[in-house]
ROMI-989251 format. One record per residue (C-alpha): residue number from 1; x, y, z; chain. Coordinates in pm, whole numbers, plus 32768, in hexadecimal, padded with zeros to 4 digits. Example, Ala and Ser with C-alpha at 12.3 -4.5 7.8 and 13.67 -1.06 7.14 Angstrom:
% residues 2
k | px | py | pz | c
1 | 84CE | 7E3E | 830C | A
2 | 8557 | 7F96 | 82CA | A
END
This chain:
% residues 538
k | px | py | pz | c
1 | 7D04 | 52C0 | A571 | A
2 | 7CF4 | 53A6 | A699 | A
3 | 7D46 | 5324 | A7EA | A
4 | 7BDF | 53AB | A85E | A
5 | 7B41 | 52B8 | A73B | A
6 | 7C22 | 51A2 | A7D3 | A
7 | 7B96 | 51C7 | A922 | A
8 | 7A2F | 51E9 | A8BE | A
9 | 7A5C | 50AA | A7EC | A
10 | 7B01 | 4FEC | A91D | A
11 | 79CE | 5080 | A9FB | A
12 | 78E1 | 4FDF | A8FC | A
13 | 7984 | 4E86 | A91E | A
14 | 798F | 4EA8 | AA95 | A
15 | 7856 | 4F39 | AAB2 | A
16 | 77AE | 4E2B | A9DB | A
17 | 7832 | 4D1F | AABD | A
18 | 77B6 | 4DE5 | ABE7 | A
19 | 766A | 4DFC | AB80 | A
20 | 764A | 4C73 | AB23 | A
21 | 76D9 | 4C3D | AC84 | A
22 | 75E8 | 4D2C | AD3B | A
23 | 74D0 | 4C89 | AC6F | A
24 | 7530 | 4B3A | ACDC | A
25 | 7568 | 4BCB | AE47 | A
26 | 7411 | 4C43 | AE40 | A
27 | 739E | 4AE2 | ADD6 | A
28 | 7465 | 4A59 | AF01 | A
29 | 73D2 | 4B37 | B001 | A
30 | 727E | 4ADF | AF71 | A
31 | 72BA | 4984 | AF9C | A
32 | 734E | 49C2 | B0F6 | A
33 | 7210 | 4AAC | B14C | A
34 | 7122 | 4986 | B0C2 | A
35 | 71A6 | 486D | B165 | A
36 | 7234 | 48F6 | B2B7 | A
37 | 716C | 4A3C | B2DB | A
38 | 71A7 | 4B65 | B3CD | A
39 | 71B6 | 4A5B | B4EB | A
40 | 72C9 | 49D1 | B5BC | A
41 | 733B | 48E4 | B4BB | A
42 | 7375 | 4A12 | B3DB | A
43 | 742A | 4ADD | B4DF | A
44 | 7502 | 49B0 | B526 | A
45 | 755E | 4978 | B3C0 | A
46 | 75D3 | 4AF2 | B3B3 | A
47 | 768F | 4AE4 | B508 | A
48 | 7760 | 49A6 | B48C | A
49 | 7821 | 4A90 | B3AB | A
50 | 788F | 4B77 | B4AD | A
51 | 79D1 | 4AEB | B53D | A
52 | 7A57 | 4A5E | B3C9 | A
53 | 7A15 | 4BC2 | B33A | A
54 | 7AB8 | 4C53 | B459 | A
55 | 7BD8 | 4B8A | B41C | A
56 | 7BE2 | 4BE1 | B2AD | A
57 | 7BCC | 4D5D | B30F | A
58 | 7CE5 | 4D2E | B41F | A
59 | 7DCD | 4C92 | B30B | A
60 | 7D66 | 4DC9 | B235 | A
61 | 7CC3 | 4CE3 | B142 | A
62 | 7BC7 | 4DE8 | B0BA | A
63 | 7D06 | 4ED5 | B05E | A
64 | 7E0A | 4DAD | AFFB | A
65 | 7DBA | 4E08 | AE7B | A
66 | 7DD0 | 4F6A | AEBE | A
67 | 7F17 | 4F3C | AF86 | A
68 | 7FBB | 4E60 | AE80 | A
69 | 7F78 | 4F03 | AD50 | A
70 | 8068 | 502C | AD87 | A
71 | 8174 | 4F45 | ADCA | A
72 | 8115 | 4E77 | AC7D | A
73 | 810E | 4FAA | ABCB | A
74 | 8240 | 504C | AC17 | A
75 | 82F4 | 4EF3 | AB8B | A
76 | 820A | 4EF2 | AA4B | A
77 | 827B | 505E | AA10 | A
78 | 83E5 | 5003 | AA20 | A
79 | 83B1 | 4ECB | A939 | A
80 | 8416 | 4DED | AA4F | A
81 | 832C | 4CBD | AA56 | A
82 | 841F | 4BC8 | AB10 | A
83 | 841E | 4CD1 | AC13 | A
84 | 829D | 4CF5 | AC1C | A
85 | 8279 | 4B67 | AC28 | A
86 | 8374 | 4B46 | AD3E | A
87 | 82BF | 4C5B | ADF3 | A
88 | 8185 | 4B86 | ADDC | A
89 | 823C | 4A4F | AE5B | A
90 | 82C3 | 4B22 | AF76 | A
91 | 8170 | 4BAC | AFF8 | A
92 | 8092 | 4A83 | AFBC | A
93 | 8174 | 4976 | B0A3 | A
94 | 8143 | 4A3D | B1F2 | A
95 | 7FC8 | 4A98 | B19D | A
96 | 7F91 | 492B | B177 | A
97 | 805F | 48C7 | B2AA | A
98 | 7FBE | 49D9 | B388 | A
99 | 7E5D | 4999 | B319 | A
100 | 7E7A | 481C | B334 | A
101 | 7EE0 | 4847 | B4B0 | A
102 | 7DAC | 494B | B4DC | A
103 | 7CAE | 485B | B43E | A
104 | 7D19 | 472B | B52C | A
105 | 7D0E | 4805 | B658 | A
106 | 7BAB | 4888 | B604 | A
107 | 7B44 | 473E | B5C9 | A
108 | 7BD3 | 46C2 | B728 | A
109 | 7B4F | 47E3 | B7CB | A
110 | 79F3 | 4833 | B72D | A
111 | 7905 | 481C | B83E | A
112 | 79C9 | 48F9 | B92D | A
113 | 79F6 | 49ED | B81D | A
114 | 789A | 4A0F | B7D0 | A
115 | 7822 | 4A43 | B92B | A
116 | 7933 | 4B51 | B967 | A
117 | 78CE | 4C00 | B829 | A
118 | 7768 | 4BDC | B82F | A
119 | 7723 | 4BEB | B9AA | A
120 | 7841 | 4C8B | BA57 | A
121 | 7867 | 4DA3 | B971 | A
122 | 7725 | 4E08 | B98A | A
123 | 771E | 4DD9 | BB10 | A
124 | 784E | 4EB5 | BB18 | A
125 | 77BD | 4FD4 | BA3B | A
126 | 76C2 | 50D9 | BAF3 | A
127 | 757E | 5047 | BA18 | A
128 | 743A | 504B | BAB9 | A
129 | 73B2 | 4F58 | BB9A | A
130 | 729C | 4F08 | BA90 | A
131 | 73C0 | 4E81 | B990 | A
132 | 7383 | 4D11 | B946 | A
133 | 74AB | 4C0C | B92A | A
134 | 74CF | 4ABE | B85C | A
135 | 7478 | 499C | B93D | A
136 | 756D | 4886 | B99E | A
137 | 74BB | 479B | B89E | A
138 | 74E6 | 4896 | B789 | A
139 | 7647 | 48E8 | B801 | A
140 | 7699 | 4764 | B7D3 | A
141 | 75F0 | 4765 | B670 | A
142 | 76D4 | 4891 | B604 | A
143 | 780F | 4801 | B66D | A
144 | 77D4 | 46C9 | B5D6 | A
145 | 778E | 4771 | B47A | A
146 | 78BB | 485F | B4CE | A
147 | 79A1 | 471E | B4C3 | A
148 | 7909 | 46AB | B36C | A
149 | 7949 | 480C | B2B8 | A
150 | 7A7E | 4876 | B366 | A
151 | 7B7C | 47BC | B26F | A
152 | 7AD1 | 4899 | B13D | A
153 | 7B8A | 49D9 | B1B6 | A
154 | 7CE8 | 4939 | B157 | A
155 | 7C5C | 4914 | AFFA | A
156 | 7BE2 | 4A5D | AFEA | A
157 | 7D3C | 4ADB | B065 | A
158 | 7DF2 | 4A30 | AF54 | A
159 | 7CF1 | 4A6A | AE4A | A
160 | 7D15 | 4BD9 | AE8B | A
161 | 7E91 | 4BDD | AE34 | A
162 | 7E33 | 4B05 | AD01 | A
163 | 7D41 | 4C2F | ACA1 | A
164 | 7E51 | 4D21 | ACDF | A
165 | 7F2C | 4C95 | ABDC | A
166 | 7E0B | 4CB2 | AAF7 | A
167 | 7DAB | 4E1F | AB45 | A
168 | 7F1E | 4E8E | AB1E | A
169 | 7EED | 4DF1 | A9C2 | A
170 | 7DBF | 4EB0 | A979 | A
171 | 7D02 | 4D70 | A954 | A
172 | 7BBD | 4D73 | AA17 | A
173 | 7AC4 | 4C54 | A977 | A
174 | 7B3C | 4B38 | AA62 | A
175 | 7B3E | 4BEB | AB8B | A
176 | 79E3 | 4C6E | AB52 | A
177 | 795C | 4AFE | AB38 | A
178 | 79CB | 4AB3 | ACAE | A
179 | 78A3 | 4B45 | AD5A | A
180 | 77CE | 4A8C | AC4B | A
181 | 7848 | 4931 | AC96 | A
182 | 7857 | 4989 | AE17 | A
183 | 76D7 | 49E4 | AE12 | A
184 | 7666 | 48D8 | AD30 | A
185 | 7713 | 47CD | AE2B | A
186 | 7678 | 487B | AF5D | A
187 | 750B | 4845 | AE94 | A
188 | 7571 | 46E9 | AE29 | A
189 | 75B6 | 4692 | AF9D | A
190 | 746E | 4729 | B009 | A
191 | 73A8 | 467D | AEEC | A
192 | 744B | 4528 | AF57 | A
193 | 7411 | 453F | B0C9 | A
194 | 72A1 | 4598 | B06A | A
195 | 727B | 4478 | AF7C | A
196 | 72DE | 437E | B097 | A
197 | 71D2 | 43F8 | B162 | A
198 | 72BC | 44E8 | B266 | A
199 | 72C7 | 4662 | B1EF | A
200 | 73AA | 46AD | B2F3 | A
201 | 74CE | 47A7 | B2F0 | A
202 | 75C0 | 469D | B2E0 | A
203 | 758A | 4662 | B175 | A
204 | 75B8 | 47D8 | B118 | A
205 | 770E | 47C7 | B1D4 | A
206 | 778F | 46A1 | B12D | A
207 | 7740 | 4739 | AFE6 | A
208 | 7810 | 4870 | B056 | A
209 | 7928 | 478E | B09D | A
210 | 791B | 46F9 | AF61 | A
211 | 78DF | 4841 | AEAE | A
212 | 7A31 | 48DC | AF44 | A
213 | 7ADE | 4791 | AEC8 | A
214 | 7A81 | 47A6 | AD70 | A
215 | 7A4A | 490F | AD18 | A
216 | 7B28 | 49BD | ADF3 | A
217 | 7C59 | 48D5 | ADCE | A
218 | 7C4F | 47D3 | ACC0 | A
219 | 7BB3 | 48B2 | ABAF | A
220 | 7CAF | 49CC | AC0B | A
221 | 7DD2 | 48ED | ABFB | A
222 | 7D68 | 48A4 | AA98 | A
223 | 7D5E | 4A1D | AA47 | A
224 | 7EA5 | 4A87 | AAF9 | A
225 | 7F31 | 4981 | AA1F | A
226 | 7E9E | 4A1F | A8DB | A
227 | 7F3E | 4B73 | A95A | A
228 | 8070 | 4ACB | A95C | A
229 | 80C8 | 4A74 | AACB | A
230 | 81C4 | 4983 | AAFE | A
231 | 822E | 48D1 | AC58 | A
232 | 839E | 491F | AC9D | A
233 | 8439 | 4811 | AD7E | A
234 | 8556 | 488B | AE4C | A
235 | 84C6 | 49D9 | AE8D | A
236 | 854E | 4A63 | AFC1 | A
237 | 8480 | 4A7B | B103 | A
238 | 852A | 4BCD | B147 | A
239 | 84D4 | 4C57 | AFEA | A
240 | 84B1 | 4DDB | AFEA | A
241 | 834D | 4DB9 | AF56 | A
242 | 82DB | 4D11 | B0AE | A
243 | 8357 | 4E32 | B164 | A
244 | 82A7 | 4F1F | B093 | A
245 | 8161 | 4E76 | B08C | A
246 | 816C | 4E4D | B211 | A
247 | 81B8 | 4FDB | B22C | A
248 | 8083 | 5018 | B14A | A
249 | 7FA7 | 4F1E | B1E9 | A
250 | 7FF1 | 4F56 | B361 | A
251 | 7F3A | 5076 | B37F | A
252 | 7E0B | 4FDF | B2EA | A
253 | 7E33 | 4EA8 | B3D5 | A
254 | 7E41 | 4F73 | B510 | A
255 | 7D3A | 509A | B4B4 | A
256 | 7BFF | 4FEF | B43D | A
257 | 7AF6 | 50E8 | B3AD | A
258 | 798E | 5113 | B3AD | A
259 | 7997 | 50B8 | B247 | A
260 | 79FD | 4F58 | B28C | A
261 | 795D | 4F3B | B3F2 | A
262 | 7808 | 4FB0 | B390 | A
263 | 7791 | 4E5B | B358 | A
264 | 7814 | 4DC4 | B492 | A
265 | 7770 | 4ED7 | B54E | A
266 | 761F | 4E70 | B4AB | A
267 | 767B | 4CF9 | B528 | A
268 | 76DE | 4D61 | B67E | A
269 | 75DE | 4E85 | B6E1 | A
270 | 74BB | 4DFF | B61C | A
271 | 746B | 4D0D | B714 | A
272 | 7426 | 4E1E | B7F3 | A
273 | 72CF | 4E3D | B74F | A
274 | 7253 | 4CEF | B78D | A
275 | 7219 | 4BAA | B6AB | A
276 | 723B | 4BF9 | B53F | A
277 | 72CA | 4D4A | B562 | A
278 | 7437 | 4CD8 | B4D9 | A
279 | 7392 | 4C48 | B3A9 | A
280 | 72B4 | 4D79 | B370 | A
281 | 73E2 | 4E5B | B392 | A
282 | 74AC | 4D67 | B2B7 | A
283 | 73AE | 4D61 | B1A3 | A
284 | 737A | 4EDA | B1B2 | A
285 | 74E9 | 4F20 | B18C | A
286 | 7519 | 4E1C | B083 | A
287 | 73F5 | 4E8F | AFA6 | A
288 | 74A0 | 4FED | AFC5 | A
289 | 75F5 | 4F6A | AF5A | A
290 | 756D | 4F0C | AE20 | A
291 | 757A | 5068 | AD96 | A
292 | 76BD | 509F | AE75 | A
293 | 7771 | 4F80 | ADC7 | A
294 | 76FA | 4FE2 | AC62 | A
295 | 776B | 513B | AC88 | A
296 | 7861 | 516C | ADB2 | A
297 | 792C | 5024 | AD8C | A
298 | 7926 | 502A | AC18 | A
299 | 79C1 | 518B | AC1A | A
300 | 7AC2 | 5142 | AD28 | A
301 | 7B39 | 500C | AC8C | A
302 | 7B48 | 506A | AB3B | A
303 | 7BF5 | 51CE | AB7F | A
304 | 7D05 | 514A | AC83 | A
305 | 7DEF | 508E | AB87 | A
306 | 7DFA | 51DE | AAB2 | A
307 | 7E2F | 52B6 | AC02 | A
308 | 7F52 | 51CE | AC75 | A
309 | 7FEB | 51F8 | AB23 | A
310 | 7FCD | 536A | AAF7 | A
311 | 8083 | 538F | AC74 | A
312 | 8185 | 5294 | ABFB | A
313 | 81B2 | 535A | AAC9 | A
314 | 81E8 | 54CA | ABAA | A
315 | 808F | 554B | AAE2 | A
316 | 801E | 55CC | AC35 | A
317 | 7F3F | 56D0 | AB9F | A
318 | 7E8D | 55EE | AAA3 | A
319 | 7E48 | 54F8 | ABC7 | A
320 | 7D85 | 561E | AC9E | A
321 | 7CC7 | 5675 | AB45 | A
322 | 7C74 | 5518 | AAF5 | A
323 | 7BFD | 54C0 | AC58 | A
324 | 7B0D | 55FF | AC55 | A
325 | 7A77 | 5599 | AB19 | A
326 | 7A3A | 543A | AB8D | A
327 | 7998 | 54CE | ACC9 | A
328 | 78C0 | 55B8 | AC05 | A
329 | 781F | 548D | AB46 | A
330 | 7812 | 53A2 | AC7C | A
331 | 774F | 54AE | AD40 | A
332 | 766A | 5509 | AC32 | A
333 | 760D | 5394 | ABEB | A
334 | 75F9 | 5354 | AD53 | A
335 | 7513 | 5477 | AD92 | A
336 | 740B | 53EE | AC93 | A
337 | 742C | 528C | AD34 | A
338 | 73E9 | 533C | AE8C | A
339 | 72B5 | 53D6 | ADFB | A
340 | 7231 | 5286 | AD7C | A
341 | 7272 | 51E4 | AED9 | A
342 | 71BE | 52ED | AF87 | A
343 | 708E | 52D5 | AEA4 | A
344 | 706D | 5162 | AEBC | A
345 | 70E3 | 50D0 | AFE4 | A
346 | 6FB9 | 500F | B05E | A
347 | 6F43 | 4F8E | AF0E | A
348 | 7091 | 4F32 | AEB6 | A
349 | 70C9 | 4E64 | AFF6 | A
350 | 6F77 | 4DCE | AFD9 | A
351 | 6FC1 | 4D59 | AE78 | A
352 | 710C | 4CD6 | AEB1 | A
353 | 70F1 | 4C23 | AFF8 | A
354 | 6F75 | 4BF5 | B06E | A
355 | 6F30 | 4A8D | B03D | A
356 | 6F58 | 4942 | B101 | A
357 | 6FE7 | 4994 | B270 | A
358 | 700B | 4AFA | B20E | A
359 | 6ED7 | 4BA6 | B2A2 | A
360 | 6E3E | 4CFD | B260 | A
361 | 6E9B | 4D6C | B3C4 | A
362 | 7022 | 4D25 | B344 | A
363 | 6FEA | 4DEC | B20B | A
364 | 6F69 | 4F19 | B2C2 | A
365 | 70A0 | 4F0C | B3B1 | A
366 | 71A7 | 4EC8 | B298 | A
367 | 7109 | 4FE4 | B1E5 | A
368 | 7135 | 50D0 | B300 | A
369 | 7299 | 5095 | B323 | A
370 | 72A5 | 50A3 | B1B0 | A
371 | 7265 | 521A | B199 | A
372 | 737F | 52A4 | B264 | A
373 | 7468 | 51A9 | B1C1 | A
374 | 740D | 5248 | B073 | A
375 | 74C4 | 538F | B0A8 | A
376 | 7601 | 52FA | B0DC | A
377 | 761B | 5276 | AF5D | A
378 | 76DF | 53A3 | AECD | A
379 | 7799 | 53B8 | B005 | A
380 | 780E | 524F | AFD9 | A
381 | 7883 | 52B4 | AE72 | A
382 | 794F | 53CD | AEF2 | A
383 | 79E8 | 5326 | AFE9 | A
384 | 7A4E | 5214 | AF16 | A
385 | 7AFA | 5314 | AE1A | A
386 | 7BA4 | 53D6 | AF2F | A
387 | 7C2A | 52AC | AFEA | A
388 | 7CB1 | 522B | AEA5 | A
389 | 7D58 | 537F | AE58 | A
390 | 7E14 | 5356 | AFA8 | A
391 | 7E79 | 5203 | AF67 | A
392 | 7EF4 | 525B | AE19 | A
393 | 7FD6 | 5368 | AEA7 | A
394 | 8041 | 5259 | AFB8 | A
395 | 7FAE | 531D | B0C2 | A
396 | 7F11 | 51FE | B183 | A
397 | 7EFA | 52B0 | B2C5 | A
398 | 7E16 | 53C3 | B269 | A
399 | 7CD4 | 52D3 | B223 | A
400 | 7D33 | 5206 | B35C | A
401 | 7D2F | 532D | B442 | A
402 | 7C01 | 53CB | B3C0 | A
403 | 7B55 | 5276 | B3AF | A
404 | 7BAE | 5231 | B527 | A
405 | 7B19 | 537B | B581 | A
406 | 79E8 | 532B | B4BE | A
407 | 79C6 | 51C9 | B54A | A
408 | 79E9 | 523D | B6C2 | A
409 | 78DC | 5353 | B68C | A
410 | 780E | 523B | B5C6 | A
411 | 7807 | 516D | B6FE | A
412 | 777F | 5295 | B7D9 | A
413 | 7683 | 52D5 | B6BC | A
414 | 75FC | 517F | B6B4 | A
415 | 75D5 | 517A | B827 | A
416 | 751A | 52EE | B839 | A
417 | 744D | 52B2 | B6F6 | A
418 | 73D6 | 514C | B75F | A
419 | 735A | 51EB | B8B6 | A
420 | 72B1 | 52F3 | B7D8 | A
421 | 722F | 524B | B6A6 | A
422 | 726C | 50D1 | B6C1 | A
423 | 72B7 | 5017 | B588 | A
424 | 72A8 | 5150 | B495 | A
425 | 7393 | 521E | B58B | A
426 | 749F | 50FA | B555 | A
427 | 7481 | 5125 | B3EC | A
428 | 7494 | 52A0 | B408 | A
429 | 75C0 | 526C | B4E2 | A
430 | 7676 | 51BA | B3D4 | A
431 | 7628 | 52E1 | B2C0 | A
432 | 76B5 | 53E3 | B3B5 | A
433 | 77D2 | 534A | B408 | A
434 | 7826 | 52F7 | B2A9 | A
435 | 77E6 | 5469 | B263 | A
436 | 78D3 | 54E5 | B35C | A
437 | 79EF | 53F5 | B2F8 | A
438 | 79C5 | 5466 | B18D | A
439 | 79B1 | 55DE | B1E1 | A
440 | 7AFC | 559E | B2B4 | A
441 | 7BB0 | 5506 | B19D | A
442 | 7B45 | 560D | B0A3 | A
443 | 7BCA | 5728 | B177 | A
444 | 7D0B | 5673 | B199 | A
445 | 7D16 | 5645 | B00F | A
446 | 7CD6 | 5796 | AFD6 | A
447 | 7DF8 | 5821 | B0B9 | A
448 | 7EE5 | 5724 | B023 | A
449 | 7E82 | 577A | AEB8 | A
450 | 7E18 | 58DE | AEB2 | A
451 | 7CA5 | 594D | AE94 | A
452 | 7C97 | 5982 | AD16 | A
453 | 7BDA | 5850 | ACE0 | A
454 | 7AEB | 589E | AE08 | A
455 | 7A0D | 5994 | AD7B | A
456 | 798D | 58DA | AC4E | A
457 | 7946 | 57BE | AD12 | A
458 | 788A | 5887 | AE10 | A
459 | 77BD | 590C | ACEF | A
460 | 777C | 57BE | AC60 | A
461 | 7702 | 5744 | ADBB | A
462 | 7604 | 5865 | ADCE | A
463 | 757C | 5811 | AC93 | A
464 | 7553 | 569C | ACC7 | A
465 | 74A6 | 56EB | AE0A | A
466 | 73C2 | 57D6 | AD92 | A
467 | 7356 | 56DC | AC81 | A
468 | 735A | 55B3 | AD7D | A
469 | 7270 | 5676 | AE5A | A
470 | 7176 | 56CD | AD48 | A
471 | 7197 | 5576 | ACBB | A
472 | 7149 | 54B8 | AE1C | A
473 | 7026 | 55A2 | AE77 | A
474 | 6F7B | 555D | AD2F | A
475 | 6FD0 | 53ED | AD2A | A
476 | 6F4B | 53D1 | AE92 | A
477 | 6DF3 | 546C | AE1C | A
478 | 6DE0 | 5394 | ACE9 | A
479 | 6E2F | 524C | ADBE | A
480 | 6D3E | 52A9 | AECB | A
481 | 6C23 | 52ED | ADDA | A
482 | 6C52 | 51B1 | AD47 | A
483 | 6CBD | 50BC | AE6E | A
484 | 6BB1 | 513A | AF7A | A
485 | 6BC1 | 5076 | B0B3 | A
486 | 6CF6 | 4FBE | B0C9 | A
487 | 6C62 | 4EC8 | B1AA | A
488 | 6B73 | 4E5B | B0C5 | A
489 | 6C17 | 4EB3 | AF61 | A
490 | 6C74 | 4D68 | AEC9 | A
491 | 6D82 | 4CF1 | ADDB | A
492 | 6CF7 | 4D92 | AC80 | A
493 | 6CB5 | 4EF1 | AD27 | A
494 | 6DFB | 4EF0 | ADC8 | A
495 | 6E94 | 4EB1 | AC87 | A
496 | 6DD0 | 4F9E | ABBE | A
497 | 6E3F | 50B0 | ACC3 | A
498 | 6F81 | 506D | AC89 | A
499 | 6F7A | 5077 | AB2A | A
500 | 6EB0 | 51BB | AB36 | A
501 | 6FAA | 5249 | AC47 | A
502 | 70DE | 51FB | AB87 | A
503 | 7049 | 52AE | AA34 | A
504 | 6FEB | 53E2 | AAFF | A
505 | 713A | 53E4 | ABCD | A
506 | 71FC | 53B9 | AA85 | A
507 | 7146 | 54BC | A9C7 | A
508 | 7138 | 55C9 | AADE | A
509 | 72A7 | 55A2 | AB32 | A
510 | 733B | 55A7 | A9CA | A
511 | 7247 | 56C6 | A97D | A
512 | 72C6 | 5781 | AA9B | A
513 | 7432 | 5734 | AA4C | A
514 | 73F9 | 57C0 | A8D6 | A
515 | 734D | 5901 | A95D | A
516 | 7479 | 5935 | AA25 | A
517 | 754B | 58E6 | A922 | A
518 | 75FD | 57D1 | A9CD | A
519 | 7767 | 5796 | A942 | A
520 | 773A | 5631 | A9CA | A
521 | 7623 | 55CB | A904 | A
522 | 76D6 | 5637 | A7AA | A
523 | 782C | 55A0 | A832 | A
524 | 7789 | 5439 | A868 | A
525 | 76F2 | 545C | A6FA | A
526 | 7836 | 54C3 | A65F | A
527 | 78E4 | 53A2 | A720 | A
528 | 77F4 | 52BB | A6B2 | A
529 | 7823 | 531F | A546 | A
530 | 7995 | 5310 | A558 | A
531 | 797A | 51B0 | A603 | A
532 | 7897 | 512A | A4E4 | A
533 | 7973 | 51CB | A3E3 | A
534 | 7ABC | 513C | A487 | A
535 | 7B63 | 4FFF | A3F1 | A
536 | 7CC2 | 500B | A47A | A
537 | 7D4E | 5018 | A5E4 | A
538 | 7E18 | 5140 | A655 | A
END
């Protein structure tokens, strides 16, 4: 079986898990919107995760799997399993020690940290006088919930290393189950609190802690053992793998990019627009991340182990070609998703969220933020792949430096576009900052690898953009014809408009792609046929 087909099969497993996870995430957000609404309670729930998530990012938790896979891959290429397991022991011990200390500090100092980040930071930035702040009572509630969820990050970090073991073995199923268990636990926590007559943010937060323990840690212990992981007592604390891991992870700890801080910006800066604005921005972003996860995350997670192995084997030309093909398919599918979201943002938000405590005014505000977010879908896909290309080459500083520049620009974009456009401006700031970050990474990538793979990619992007523009215009017209006035359209009209819009967008996008003789469309068909006919792994 070809390496391309193997990546395709891995992507199907990963994307299948992500699809289920995103559906459960959508149900989770639906429940949060229904029980808490775009209100102060909703804002408090989203804000409670700021400090714990920030600790996770500062420990390079989001990159821990990516950082550790090249180390394991080198040992596996050399058929040195004992060395791989000793490297695991060497890395996991200090991670547990440091994260435990940070968790204790967070629990003890939660209240002053919350005030510093939500009030002090906003007061320091040159934002307009009209910007709002969380009240003292709200800050107290955020601090209390922060203490509850803070320990979850320890289980996320150790779970990431356990997932790296499985990914390096090309085993994707059990890691794909982690977000399913996590989202189910949050849903269960919210439902339990509602059943006891107290639909508060606390029930959802306790569910998040339980989900981290069960899905991201306990289940991954089982998966890593199935992948052959053995604990190696007596492993030296000064094992070479620890130094190698520190060298790879340090840039990611020091330089946080817009890709990992974007959700935190929503929580910090979203309060400026007043009560419910954090919730509206958060829900719009999460709805937009549904196709991002299905497309970008699946492509990046599935491709990375193969890219890392190609680099370990010295096959650099094949690595560049593999990345280019993955980029073409990801941008192609991402452009179609952008067209669909642009065509049906308002009925989508209304259909998913508008019930219970989530009002029609909240629907309009959330949909207004979703539109600028939609343009970021293919950008996120390209970002995931370029970043993993650099990580596979062990050039960790490139995504860090370009991402830090994107973050700095992003802060000023948030301030400026909030003053100009309000809540939608902050969503646009997110999209523009991600685009800048991705373009900077791309420019460095082609200087490193040569421009031979660039022209086919640019042609692919042009075809995808034309098809998406035509599909979005046709879909918007079809949705508007069915929906009519968003203020008075109900559930069934919104559902009908979504179905009609999906059919129109899909038909126009595929028709335009076929007329332009899109190689991506035919390539996806070939990969699907090859995957269906494959019976043995590579």
